[in-house]
FIVEXDO-707018 format. One line per 8 residues: number of its first residue (from 1); for each residue x, z, y of N, C-alpha, C. Coordinates in Angstrom, 3 decimals. Layout:
BEGIN
NUM = X:Z:Y:X:Z:Y:X:Z:Y ~ ...
This chain:
BEGIN
1 = 191.984:48.604:68.399:191.137:47.548:68.956:191.997:46.649:69.832 ~ 191.979:45.331:69.529:192.814:44.397:70.267:192.166:43.919:71.562 ~ 190.851:43.868:71.577:190.144:43.402:72.772:188.763:44.042:72.808 ~ 188.328:44.386:74.021:187.010:44.992:74.169:185.930:43.930:73.977 ~ 185.003:44.194:73.071:183.916:43.271:72.781:182.597:43.827:73.298 ~ 181.658:42.919:73.508:180.297:43.318:73.840:179.438:43.084:72.596 ~ 178.841:44.160:72.101:178.103:44.111:70.842:176.702:44.653:71.066 ~ 175.706:43.910:70.641:174.324:44.374:70.710:173.832:44.660:69.303
9 = 173.263:45.836:69.106:172.700:46.217:67.804:171.180:46.198:67.938 ~ 170.540:45.267:67.275:169.089:45.160:67.294:168.544:45.936:66.096 ~ 167.653:46.870:66.363:167.199:47.762:65.299:168.114:48.962:65.153 ~ 168.647:49.413:66.276:169.664:50.474:66.276:169.144:51.815:65.798 ~ 167.817:51.985:65.742:167.270:53.267:65.314:166.837:53.312:63.867 ~ 167.032:52.207:63.132:166.699:52.183:61.707:167.803:52.806:60.870 ~ 167.617:52.794:59.543:168.599:53.419:58.653:169.975:52.783:58.806 ~ 170.051:51.471:58.631:171.345:50.807:58.768:171.760:50.723:60.223
17 = 170.796:50.573:61.118:171.128:50.538:62.535:171.839:51.796:62.992 ~ 171.361:52.941:62.531:172.000:54.204:62.882:173.391:54.311:62.254 ~ 173.521:53.844:61.012:174.817:53.928:60.326:175.877:53.102:61.046 ~ 175.545:51.847:61.339:176.565:51.004:61.982:176.797:51.442:63.421 ~ 175.762:51.945:64.080:175.922:52.413:65.459:176.826:53.629:65.527 ~ 176.738:54.504:64.519:177.598:55.691:64.498:179.070:55.296:64.569 ~ 179.437:54.257:63.833:180.833:53.831:63.830:181.186:53.027:65.075 ~ 180.293:52.156:65.517:180.579:51.363:66.717:180.674:52.233:67.958
25 = 179.895:53.317:67.983:179.886:54.195:69.155:181.223:54.899:69.368 ~ 182.019:54.991:68.308:183.311:55.682:68.414:184.426:54.753:68.891 ~ 184.097:53.520:69.188:185.103:52.564:69.646:185.053:52.413:71.165 ~ 185.928:51.586:71.682:185.914:51.292:73.107:185.104:50.059:73.446 ~ 184.393:49.519:72.460:183.564:48.344:72.708:182.374:48.696:73.598 ~ 181.854:47.694:74.261:180.621:47.838:75.031:179.466:47.585:74.070 ~ 178.845:48.656:73.595:177.802:48.546:72.573:176.445:48.816:73.214 ~ 175.490:47.907:73.006:174.127:48.067:73.518:173.202:48.330:72.330
33 = 172.353:49.318:72.461:171.484:49.736:71.374:170.038:49.383:71.702 ~ 169.461:48.489:70.883:168.103:48.002:71.108:167.216:48.469:69.960 ~ 166.092:49.056:70.293:165.141:49.534:69.281:163.746:49.527:69.879 ~ 162.785:48.948:69.153:161.413:48.865:69.649:160.511:49.966:69.111 ~ 160.741:50.408:67.880:159.867:51.411:67.268:160.062:52.769:67.940 ~ 158.980:53.481:68.153:159.050:54.767:68.848:159.938:55.769:68.115 ~ 159.756:55.876:66.794:160.567:56.828:66.024:162.042:56.453:66.085 ~ 162.322:55.155:66.023:163.707:54.703:66.110:164.318:54.968:67.466
41 = 163.544:54.770:68.508:164.038:55.051:69.853:164.389:56.525:70.009 ~ 163.583:57.381:69.390:163.874:58.816:69.437:165.181:59.134:68.731 ~ 165.420:58.471:67.602:166.669:58.716:66.873:167.881:58.260:67.680 ~ 167.761:57.134:68.347:168.876:56.622:69.155:169.207:57.591:70.289 ~ 168.192:58.035:71.004:168.438:58.948:72.127:168.899:60.310:71.641 ~ 168.379:60.754:70.482:168.809:62.044:69.929:170.294:62.013:69.556 ~ 170.802:60.826:69.237:172.223:60.682:68.911:173.091:60.581:70.160 ~ 172.444:60.646:71.339:173.187:60.603:72.586:173.517:59.205:73.067
49 = 172.796:58.201:72.549:173.064:56.824:72.934:171.951:56.299:73.830 ~ 172.333:55.519:74.838:171.359:54.973:75.781:170.716:53.727:75.191 ~ 169.418:53.606:75.381:168.681:52.448:74.903:168.801:51.285:75.888 ~ 168.797:50.080:75.335:168.816:48.872:76.164:167.675:47.967:75.713 ~ 167.309:47.037:76.554:166.279:46.066:76.205:166.933:44.763:75.754 ~ 166.259:44.071:74.869:166.801:42.832:74.313:167.223:41.857:75.397 ~ 166.405:41.713:76.408:166.650:40.710:77.449:167.924:40.964:78.238 ~ 168.355:42.208:78.306:169.584:42.527:79.036:170.776:42.762:78.112
57 = 170.506:43.140:76.853:171.590:43.475:75.926:172.212:42.254:75.277 ~ 171.433:41.192:75.101:171.852:40.071:74.270:172.598:38.952:74.998 ~ 172.192:38.510:76.188:172.732:37.269:76.758:174.245:37.177:76.894 ~ 174.939:38.257:77.154:176.392:38.166:77.301:177.140:38.811:76.138 ~ 176.441:39.077:75.031:177.076:39.729:73.880:177.972:38.756:73.125 ~ 179.085:39.274:72.610:179.953:38.485:71.730:179.387:38.433:70.317 ~ 178.875:39.574:69.858:178.296:39.685:68.522:176.969:40.420:68.640 ~ 175.936:39.885:68.004:174.637:40.541:67.959:174.337:40.899:66.515
65 = 174.224:42.185:66.233:173.959:42.681:64.882:172.455:42.838:64.707 ~ 171.888:42.137:63.733:170.456:42.242:63.457:170.263:43.240:62.315 ~ 170.153:44.504:62.676:170.019:45.576:61.693:168.544:45.890:61.476 ~ 167.812:44.881:61.022:166.375:45.029:60.814:166.057:44.643:59.374 ~ 164.889:45.045:58.845:164.534:44.696:57.468:164.517:43.190:57.241 ~ 164.810:42.790:56.003:164.848:41.372:55.658:163.585:40.632:56.082 ~ 162.423:41.258:55.847:161.158:40.576:56.115:160.930:40.342:57.608 ~ 161.676:41.038:58.451:161.506:40.885:59.899:162.515:39.936:60.514
73 = 163.478:39.471:59.749:164.584:38.705:60.324:164.149:37.358:60.902 ~ 163.184:36.718:60.291:162.733:35.435:60.832:162.176:35.608:62.234 ~ 161.279:36.569:62.402:160.662:36.793:63.707:161.663:37.333:64.716 ~ 162.495:38.279:64.291:163.463:38.877:65.213:164.493:37.849:65.659 ~ 165.000:37.052:64.721:165.993:36.035:65.105:165.383:34.990:66.026 ~ 164.097:34.670:65.832:163.430:33.704:66.709:163.344:34.221:68.137 ~ 163.252:35.550:68.284:163.176:36.142:69.616:164.559:36.345:70.237 ~ 165.562:36.583:69.396:166.879:36.966:69.900:167.815:35.775:70.090
81 = 167.884:34.878:69.108:168.874:33.806:69.123:168.782:32.922:70.368 ~ 167.592:32.565:70.857:167.545:31.738:72.077:168.186:32.394:73.293 ~ 168.347:33.715:73.285:168.924:34.425:74.419:170.449:34.453:74.391 ~ 171.051:34.104:73.252:172.497:34.223:73.087:173.260:33.207:73.930 ~ 174.434:33.596:74.347:175.325:32.649:75.010:175.919:31.727:73.946 ~ 176.320:30.546:74.322:176.987:29.630:73.403:178.282:30.268:72.899 ~ 178.522:30.167:71.593:179.735:30.715:71.002:179.611:32.130:70.494 ~ 178.486:32.769:70.730:178.272:34.126:70.224:178.013:34.089:68.717
89 = 178.096:35.246:68.082:177.894:35.349:66.640:176.700:36.235:66.337 ~ 175.828:35.739:65.473:174.717:36.532:64.943:175.162:37.106:63.612 ~ 175.091:38.416:63.467:175.540:39.086:62.252:174.373:39.797:61.590 ~ 174.009:39.366:60.384:172.987:40.052:59.609:173.663:40.863:58.506 ~ 172.936:41.816:57.962:173.530:42.778:57.029:173.194:42.482:55.573 ~ 172.290:41.559:55.327:171.911:41.146:53.975:171.834:39.627:53.944 ~ 172.107:39.011:52.789:172.163:37.551:52.731:170.825:36.853:52.504 ~ 169.766:37.582:52.146:168.522:36.937:51.724:167.985:35.963:52.763
97 = 167.853:36.400:54.013:167.269:35.547:55.050:168.165:34.350:55.360 ~ 169.473:34.562:55.379:170.394:33.452:55.639:170.322:32.433:54.511 ~ 170.293:32.895:53.274:170.207:31.990:52.127:168.877:31.245:52.109 ~ 167.808:31.924:52.476:166.482:31.306:52.463:166.283:30.332:53.613 ~ 167.171:30.345:54.596:167.067:29.423:55.714:165.993:29.784:56.715 ~ 165.667:31.069:56.815:164.591:31.469:57.726:165.106:31.997:59.061 ~ 166.431:32.125:59.212:166.972:32.562:60.496:166.809:31.450:61.533 ~ 166.501:31.835:62.750:166.408:30.857:63.841:167.795:30.263:64.078
105 = 167.881:28.939:64.126:169.169:28.266:64.181:169.454:27.676:65.561 ~ 170.729:27.725:65.923:171.255:27.020:67.091:172.621:26.478:66.728 ~ 172.897:25.226:67.079:174.171:24.609:66.724:175.354:25.227:67.446 ~ 175.113:25.849:68.602:176.223:26.407:69.379:176.392:27.908:69.170 ~ 175.776:28.445:68.109:175.886:29.865:67.779:176.436:29.988:66.364 ~ 177.271:30.992:66.120:177.857:31.217:64.802:177.028:32.254:64.044 ~ 177.051:32.138:62.716:176.254:33.036:61.881:177.148:33.713:60.842 ~ 176.974:35.021:60.718:177.727:35.794:59.738:176.780:36.723:58.998
113 = 177.134:36.988:57.752:176.432:37.987:56.943:177.496:38.881:56.343 ~ 177.304:40.179:56.414:178.287:41.099:55.846:177.566:42.266:55.188 ~ 177.875:42.490:53.920:177.207:43.565:53.190:178.240:44.526:52.607 ~ 178.025:45.826:52.775:178.989:46.794:52.232:178.898:46.883:50.718 ~ 180.029:47.082:50.069:180.039:47.259:48.608:179.731:48.696:48.214 ~ 179.859:49.632:49.157:179.742:51.066:48.926:180.980:51.549:48.144 ~ 181.350:52.811:48.300:182.555:53.306:47.629:182.468:53.119:46.108 ~ 183.516:52.569:45.540:183.540:52.276:44.108:183.393:53.545:43.272
121 = 182.731:53.408:42.141:182.628:54.526:41.202:184.014:54.923:40.700 ~ 184.965:54.006:40.809:186.331:54.278:40.368:187.253:54.707:41.517 ~ 186.694:54.876:42.723:187.511:55.288:43.861:188.103:56.678:43.627 ~ 189.386:56.825:43.904:190.052:58.118:43.771:189.827:58.919:45.053 ~ 188.794:59.725:45.041:188.459:60.539:46.210:189.358:61.775:46.246 ~ 189.740:62.179:47.450:190.680:63.295:47.583:190.167:64.424:48.462 ~ 189.032:64.217:49.154:188.512:65.247:50.052:187.033:65.485:49.773 ~ 186.522:66.666:50.146:185.078:66.917:49.989:184.229:65.910:50.752
129 = 184.708:65.466:51.916:183.958:64.498:52.704:183.845:63.161:51.966 ~ 184.909:62.757:51.298:184.857:61.515:50.536:183.923:61.644:49.334 ~ 183.932:62.788:48.674:183.014:63.003:47.552:181.559:62.961:48.022 ~ 181.303:63.480:49.217:179.929:63.528:49.725:179.443:62.172:50.212 ~ 180.366:61.263:50.522:180.000:59.975:51.083:179.805:58.950:49.968 ~ 178.647:58.958:49.334:178.378:58.021:48.250:177.972:56.649:48.776 ~ 177.449:56.583:49.994:176.973:55.318:50.557:178.096:54.537:51.216 ~ 179.042:55.228:51.834:180.103:54.556:52.569:179.839:54.548:54.061
137 = 180.867:54.229:54.824:180.732:54.160:56.267:180.945:55.475:56.978 ~ 181.354:56.514:56.222:181.614:57.812:56.838:183.046:58.251:56.550 ~ 183.344:58.585:55.307:184.675:59.074:54.960:185.306:58.315:53.796 ~ 184.486:57.886:52.847:185.019:57.210:51.666:185.215:55.721:51.944 ~ 186.400:55.191:51.686:186.631:53.766:51.946:185.865:52.877:50.972 ~ 185.542:51.679:51.444:184.790:50.739:50.633:185.251:49.321:50.941 ~ 184.888:48.382:50.069:185.092:46.967:50.339:183.835:46.410:50.998 ~ 183.966:45.246:51.601:182.843:44.534:52.206:182.934:43.078:51.767
145 = 181.783:42.454:51.501:181.737:41.026:51.202:180.966:40.349:52.328 ~ 181.511:39.238:52.832:180.915:38.600:54.000:180.990:37.082:53.898 ~ 180.097:36.430:54.645:180.104:34.976:54.786:180.068:34.658:56.276 ~ 180.662:33.516:56.645:180.719:33.160:58.058:180.601:31.652:58.229 ~ 179.810:31.243:59.216:179.679:29.832:59.573:180.209:29.656:60.991 ~ 181.405:29.073:61.110:181.999:28.883:62.425:183.507:28.791:62.328 ~ 184.211:28.638:63.465:185.667:28.488:63.475:186.388:29.779:63.132 ~ 187.629:29.632:62.687:188.434:30.778:62.261:188.597:31.816:63.362
153 = 188.775:31.360:64.603:188.987:32.306:65.707:187.781:33.218:65.866 ~ 186.587:32.663:65.728:185.383:33.480:65.866:185.155:34.338:64.630 ~ 185.605:33.856:63.485:185.500:34.683:62.279:186.347:35.945:62.417 ~ 187.478:35.829:63.096:188.336:36.983:63.310:187.625:38.038:64.155 ~ 186.837:37.592:65.147:186.058:38.531:65.958:185.014:39.212:65.097 ~ 184.319:38.418:64.274:183.313:38.990:63.383:183.943:39.990:62.422 ~ 185.115:39.663:61.883:185.776:40.566:60.942:186.127:41.890:61.610 ~ 186.576:41.829:62.839:186.910:43.051:63.566:185.698:43.962:63.689
161 = 184.547:43.377:64.033:183.315:44.156:64.174:182.857:44.678:62.814 ~ 182.918:43.838:61.785:182.484:44.225:60.438:183.314:45.392:59.925 ~ 184.620:45.305:60.073:185.486:46.377:59.586:185.221:47.683:60.325 ~ 184.859:47.581:61.589:184.572:48.784:62.360:183.257:49.410:61.949 ~ 182.206:48.618:61.851:180.880:49.197:61.620:180.697:49.690:60.191 ~ 181.491:49.155:59.237:181.398:49.615:57.854:182.578:50.504:57.459 ~ 183.442:50.830:58.399:184.685:51.530:58.089:184.492:52.934:57.537 ~ 185.519:53.436:56.816:186.797:52.762:56.543:186.662:51.678:55.473
169 = 187.246:50.508:55.755:187.150:49.356:54.865:188.507:49.087:54.221 ~ 188.497:48.903:52.901:189.717:48.549:52.176:189.970:47.048:52.275 ~ 189.105:46.251:51.666:189.246:44.798:51.684:187.946:44.161:52.146 ~ 188.085:43.032:52.846:186.935:42.232:53.233:187.049:40.900:52.494 ~ 186.079:40.616:51.631:186.107:39.425:50.793:185.197:38.357:51.409 ~ 185.743:37.172:51.683:184.954:36.088:52.270:184.431:35.181:51.171 ~ 183.126:34.934:51.193:182.457:34.079:50.219:181.475:33.182:50.968 ~ 180.758:32.334:50.237:179.695:31.547:50.845:178.416:32.380:50.891
177 = 177.450:31.922:51.685:176.172:32.630:51.764:175.508:32.675:50.396 ~ 175.553:31.556:49.662:174.931:31.552:48.339:175.630:32.526:47.405 ~ 176.960:32.550:47.431:177.689:33.483:46.569:177.335:34.931:46.899 ~ 177.173:35.222:48.183:176.780:36.570:48.580:175.374:36.887:48.094 ~ 174.490:35.885:48.092:173.133:36.093:47.585:173.131:36.334:46.079 ~ 174.056:35.693:45.365:174.166:35.936:43.929:174.634:37.370:43.672 ~ 175.537:37.846:44.532:176.001:39.231:44.400:174.878:40.212:44.698 ~ 174.168:39.946:45.808:173.013:40.770:46.147:171.897:39.857:46.638
185 = 170.821:39.711:45.857:170.302:40.699:44.916:170.734:40.597:43.455 ~ 171.145:39.430:42.936:171.179:39.251:41.486:172.052:40.274:40.770 ~ 173.340:40.330:41.118:174.249:41.193:40.368:173.961:42.665:40.575 ~ 173.796:43.085:41.841:173.760:44.523:42.097:172.369:45.123:42.187 ~ 171.363:44.332:42.542:170.006:44.877:42.628:169.193:44.538:41.380 ~ 169.154:43.236:41.050:168.405:42.823:39.869:168.968:43.464:38.608 ~ 170.300:43.607:38.536:170.924:44.163:37.330:171.306:45.635:37.517 ~ 172.281:45.912:38.400:172.851:47.259:38.457:171.840:48.318:38.899
193 = 171.107:48.037:39.981:170.130:49.032:40.450:168.993:49.195:39.454 ~ 168.592:48.098:38.819:167.562:48.183:37.780:168.036:49.055:36.620 ~ 169.305:48.887:36.216:169.842:49.700:35.128:169.881:51.171:35.534 ~ 170.240:51.438:36.788:170.227:52.818:37.268:168.844:53.429:37.190 ~ 167.829:52.645:37.551:166.454:53.145:37.474:166.021:53.322:36.029 ~ 166.496:52.443:35.153:166.211:52.588:33.730:166.822:53.882:33.187 ~ 168.021:54.211:33.637:168.651:55.468:33.221:167.828:56.665:33.684 ~ 167.296:56.589:34.901:166.438:57.672:35.391:165.193:57.826:34.513
201 = 164.578:56.711:34.152:163.397:56.771:33.297:163.745:57.314:31.915 ~ 164.893:56.899:31.385:165.312:57.380:30.067:165.561:58.887:30.087 ~ 166.159:59.373:31.174:166.378:60.813:31.310:165.042:61.547:31.350 ~ 164.088:60.996:32.092:162.757:61.621:32.180:162.105:61.697:30.804 ~ 162.183:60.615:30.027:161.596:60.617:28.687:162.282:61.639:27.788 ~ 163.605:61.712:27.878:164.371:62.650:27.058:163.953:64.090:27.325 ~ 163.734:64.405:28.594:163.408:65.777:28.987:161.919:66.082:28.811 ~ 161.065:65.212:29.341:159.645:65.540:29.444:158.812:65.073:28.266
209 = 159.296:64.102:27.500:158.557:63.661:26.318:159.144:64.250:25.046 ~ 160.475:64.148:24.913:161.123:64.667:23.706:161.304:66.174:23.775 ~ 161.548:66.694:24.993:161.682:68.140:25.144:163.093:68.674:25.153 ~ 164.092:67.798:25.346:165.480:68.270:25.435:165.656:69.025:26.745 ~ 166.324:70.178:26.748:166.559:70.896:28.006:167.229:69.988:29.046 ~ 166.733:70.061:30.280:167.205:69.126:31.299:168.694:69.255:31.569 ~ 169.206:70.475:31.594:170.626:70.654:31.857:171.491:69.954:30.825 ~ 171.098:70.075:29.560:171.856:69.427:28.492:171.763:67.903:28.606
217 = 170.560:67.410:28.909:170.361:65.966:28.999:171.160:65.379:30.162 ~ 171.106:66.056:31.328:171.849:65.552:32.481:173.357:65.583:32.221 ~ 173.852:66.655:31.618:175.282:66.753:31.344:175.742:65.638:30.417 ~ 174.952:65.387:29.378:175.314:64.345:28.424:175.259:62.961:29.074 ~ 174.201:62.706:29.849:174.043:61.388:30.459:175.097:61.130:31.527 ~ 175.298:62.079:32.435:176.232:61.860:33.533:177.654:61.633:33.029 ~ 178.061:62.391:32.026:179.396:62.200:31.475:179.545:60.877:30.754 ~ 178.519:60.504:30.031:178.607:59.257:29.277:178.447:58.022:30.159
225 = 177.814:58.153:31.312:177.816:57.038:32.261:179.244:56.726:32.684 ~ 180.012:57.772:32.957:181.409:57.589:33.340:182.190:56.903:32.219 ~ 181.999:57.362:30.987:182.700:56.763:29.853:182.259:55.321:29.649 ~ 180.953:55.082:29.723:180.432:53.731:29.500:180.996:52.747:30.515 ~ 181.020:53.132:31.795:181.541:52.245:32.828:183.048:52.043:32.686 ~ 183.765:53.108:32.377:185.219:52.987:32.214:185.570:52.087:31.032 ~ 184.838:52.256:29.934:185.137:51.462:28.742:184.755:49.995:28.907 ~ 183.617:49.737:29.553:183.144:48.352:29.656:183.777:47.597:30.812
233 = 183.969:48.243:31.950:184.461:47.545:33.130:185.970:47.653:33.326 ~ 186.586:48.646:32.696:188.038:48.810:32.872:188.808:48.760:31.553 ~ 188.077:48.743:30.439:188.738:48.716:29.138:189.544:49.957:28.865 ~ 189.056:51.110:29.360:189.818:52.349:29.234:190.002:52.778:27.786 ~ 188.928:52.731:27.011:188.969:53.147:25.609:187.979:52.299:24.830 ~ 188.217:52.101:23.539:187.231:51.361:22.732:186.065:52.269:22.357 ~ 184.880:51.670:22.238:183.736:52.411:21.714:183.892:52.575:20.208 ~ 183.307:53.637:19.676:183.336:53.855:18.231:182.454:52.826:17.534
241 = 182.651:52.655:16.237:181.836:51.710:15.472:180.364:52.103:15.526 ~ 180.083:53.406:15.408:178.701:53.868:15.465:178.068:53.593:16.820 ~ 178.850:53.798:17.884:178.346:53.526:19.230:178.007:52.054:19.388 ~ 178.844:51.162:18.865:178.578:49.736:18.986:177.303:49.332:18.242 ~ 177.037:49.972:17.118:175.791:49.698:16.398:174.595:50.121:17.248 ~ 174.700:51.295:17.863:173.619:51.774:18.728:173.469:50.876:19.955 ~ 174.580:50.399:20.496:174.529:49.497:21.644:173.808:48.201:21.281 ~ 174.086:47.671:20.114:173.430:46.441:19.680:171.935:46.667:19.490
249 = 171.573:47.820:18.930:170.151:48.165:18.798:169.495:48.241:20.184 ~ 170.212:48.803:21.145:169.692:48.888:22.504:169.440:47.505:23.090 ~ 170.381:46.581:22.896:170.184:45.217:23.389:168.951:44.573:22.751 ~ 168.833:44.736:21.450:167.700:44.143:20.742:166.379:44.727:21.215 ~ 166.373:46.016:21.550:165.132:46.710:21.883:164.763:46.609:23.360 ~ 165.753:46.460:24.238:165.507:46.576:25.679:165.757:45.274:26.426 ~ 166.821:44.551:26.095:167.246:43.394:26.889:166.645:42.113:26.318 ~ 166.045:41.305:27.194:165.482:40.033:26.759:166.598:39.055:26.413
257 = 166.422:38.260:25.350:167.475:37.306:24.959:167.832:36.299:26.059 ~ 166.862:35.959:26.912:167.113:34.939:27.943:167.439:35.554:29.305 ~ 167.937:36.778:29.338:168.092:37.497:30.603:169.045:36.806:31.578 ~ 169.982:36.022:31.081:170.967:35.395:31.970:170.372:34.289:32.830 ~ 169.080:33.987:32.623:168.426:33.005:33.487:168.364:33.483:34.939 ~ 168.543:34.792:35.165:168.497:35.307:36.534:169.594:34.704:37.410 ~ 170.610:34.092:36.794:171.682:33.453:37.556:171.388:31.983:37.863 ~ 170.256:31.468:37.397:169.858:30.106:37.736:169.417:30.049:39.204
265 = 169.658:28.919:39.847:169.283:28.768:41.248:167.788:28.998:41.465 ~ 166.971:28.488:40.554:165.527:28.621:40.706:165.100:30.083:40.675 ~ 165.759:30.876:39.834:165.421:32.295:39.752:165.904:33.047:40.988 ~ 167.073:32.662:41.508:167.558:33.270:42.750:166.590:32.969:43.882 ~ 166.129:31.714:43.956:165.136:31.355:44.972:163.878:32.200:44.821 ~ 163.450:32.384:43.568:162.198:33.092:43.315:162.280:34.550:43.754 ~ 163.362:35.232:43.404:163.446:36.660:43.737:163.614:36.853:45.242 ~ 164.379:35.970:45.904:164.554:36.119:47.347:163.261:35.792:48.073
273 = 162.524:34.796:47.605:161.217:34.508:48.202:160.294:35.707:48.064 ~ 160.366:36.385:46.939:159.547:37.591:46.750:160.000:38.705:47.689 ~ 161.307:38.856:47.855:161.833:39.890:48.748:161.426:39.644:50.199 ~ 161.424:38.368:50.602:161.098:38.021:51.982:159.609:37.760:52.183 ~ 158.855:37.877:51.079:157.403:37.636:51.123:157.095:36.226:51.593 ~ 157.859:35.288:51.033:157.660:33.879:51.335:156.955:33.199:50.172 ~ 156.147:32.203:50.460:155.510:31.440:49.390:156.471:30.409:48.805 ~ 157.313:29.840:49.659:158.300:28.863:49.208:159.621:29.174:49.876
281 = 160.686:28.645:49.274:162.016:28.852:49.813:162.435:27.666:50.647 ~ 163.013:27.939:51.819:163.497:26.866:52.684:164.656:26.107:52.049 ~ 165.375:26.765:51.103:166.529:26.114:50.469:166.127:25.215:49.322 ~ 164.890:25.323:48.863:164.468:24.551:47.677:164.182:23.109:48.034
């Protein structure tokens, strides 16, 4: 750590709030933990961390982390941002609210968004702790993608905090807010997470409708997921001719011909408006 920072974590008792607080608490930074929900407050104190109130935690903070659900960011930022000192940075953990333009704005405050990539499926893990850390932020290293609005000097402060709270971090990739929104939700939630859920449903059908023993079905699926990802994303080995025929049948049967429309701006606006429970998008 090059310089001691003052960091306020709003929503410190939530899922992500607890994760980032665990890492920030191990530093020499002055970290203030703010949580309004009773259950969250219990989690913060159970972790041995002292609770602070927004009115005292925020005004002199260098970075304020808004670790709250997307749908709450408009209201929370409206309450928090007016309390910030000029030159401070507001850091959110997902791009939806920033892209939608619902964050409370001030010209003398900087805005950052940083989202963890989670440990890569191709990461070469070497310890039991790394194998157990599928989410990241504990033992397995991960990349982070972030966007920042402000001068380079302040971006360096934000990067220091981001690398700490998501650590261990391999690379931090800087993009625009819109590019980060295309990555999440479009690439990783609309596509990758949906495909993961589709695999779960397919496994259920294989076992409970067709009657294949679950152990055999899981072994076959889990191994072939590894092969499928290695072959398609890394070009490790070619698929067999028979496999390619089955893959084409799968596309015809499951994937809509116009599926790439999800990368259109209008579709990105639509899904983020749905995520934030907005009727219209501020960016439209």
